[in-house]
C-alpha positions, 0 to 999 in steps of 0.5 A: 794056693793058686799063683798069679798069672801076672808075675811082675819085675823086681824092682830096684830097691827104694834107695837106689831109685832116689839116689838116681832120680836126686843124681840123675848126672851118674846114669849117663856115663860118658856126658860131656862138658859142653864147651869140650866138641868145641876146644876139641876143634879148635885144637884141631885146627890150630894142629892142621894149620902148625902140620902145613906150615911144617909140611910145605916148606920141606914138600918145596925144598924137595920140588925145587931140588928137581928143577932148573934154576930158569923153572925155580924162579919162573915157576917156584910153586909148580911141580917141573916140567922135567925133573933134574935128579942129577942136581943131587950129583952135582950137589953133591961133588961139584958143590962140595956138599959130599965133603959137608956131609962127611965133616958133619959127621964126624964133628957129631958123632965124636961131639954125641960119643962124648957127651953121652959118656961125661953127661953119664958119669956127671948125672949118675954121680950128682944122681946117687951121692951126696957129697958138700957141693953138690947141688951148686955143681947141679944148679951150675949146670942148670943156669949153663941152659939158661946161658945164652950162646951167642954171648958166649961166642968170643970168649970161645973163640980167643980160648979155641984159639988160645988152645990152638984148636981153631978150624978144627974137628977137636975144638968143635966137637969139645965146643959142641961138647960143653955146649950140650953137657947142661942139658945132658947133666939136666935130663939124665940127674932126674932119670937116674933117681927113678931106677932102683937101687935093689940091684946095685945095692946087691951089685956091691954086697957082692965086691963089684966096683963103684965103676963095674957098678956104674957100666955093667947095672946102671948104664944098662937100666938107663938105655931108654933115657940114654936114647932118648937124651941122644936123640935130643942131643944128635937133632940140636948139634945137627941142626947147630949154625952159630958155633960152626960159623964163629970157630970153623975157618978151615973151608976144607972141615967146614959142616953143612949147615957152615957149608951151605950158606958159604955157597950161597953167600960166594957165588951170589944171584950166580949160585946154582940154586936147584944144586943148593936145594938138592944139598939142603935136601940131603942135609935133611933126609938123616934128620927126618928118617930118625923122626920117623924111624924114633918118633915113639921114643923122641915123644916119649923123651919129653916126660921120661925121668921127668918124675921125680 
């Protein structure tokens, strides 16, 4: 028995060949749509323009903070001939930026702690318990998110005045808390609904009270959601302007946004503009630093807890 010297390679079955010939698209796994490169290029161009519009004002304010008044108005787009780092010291002390900074820390952190405690409690109850009126309470908080703050300034002013808290830390903290609660409750209610109930049910069987389950079981499990909503609330409270302008009449308790605006309006054209730019940089540093440190957490917070 002789063997053929011309050995042939095995061929694919007829069914596989016919299917590949009939559907040639299956042979190229990395085929892209015709308009995909153009759409990607346009998207990248728009993002680049947006990044430029966001970055240039920050860089210009930073450079202006190192100039004197003559260079600030004479050569606004050029680098300073002499970098005046003393503008920051003058802004911190003489322009009272240091006092405004401390006032902002007191108000923001006081309101943030109160908001997170009350908001998490309300959200947990609305997410885990069903009782008459629970849906009404939930939708009332959602409606509060859509209510314009401008329309509430006059009633808020008289309410805070009647309570004797006008121009005080306590008044601003309470108003900031009330302003941030709707979003906090809405966000955390959705997040608590996504948490597993097996651990809480096991703790309840072991005899734990509802308070113990909330503080020892559910809150530790909800740390990602608490951190995300806490970051958003911090950014909103730190940049708040309308509420302190309407409710804070004591200059010794001015926050940063209110204090910087008052300095420029009081001194007019004779203002120390270089020190004011230095104050703007000082006010922006905590927000920028927080974003750089927790940018992934902020991006994840856009979708966390919204799956259900």
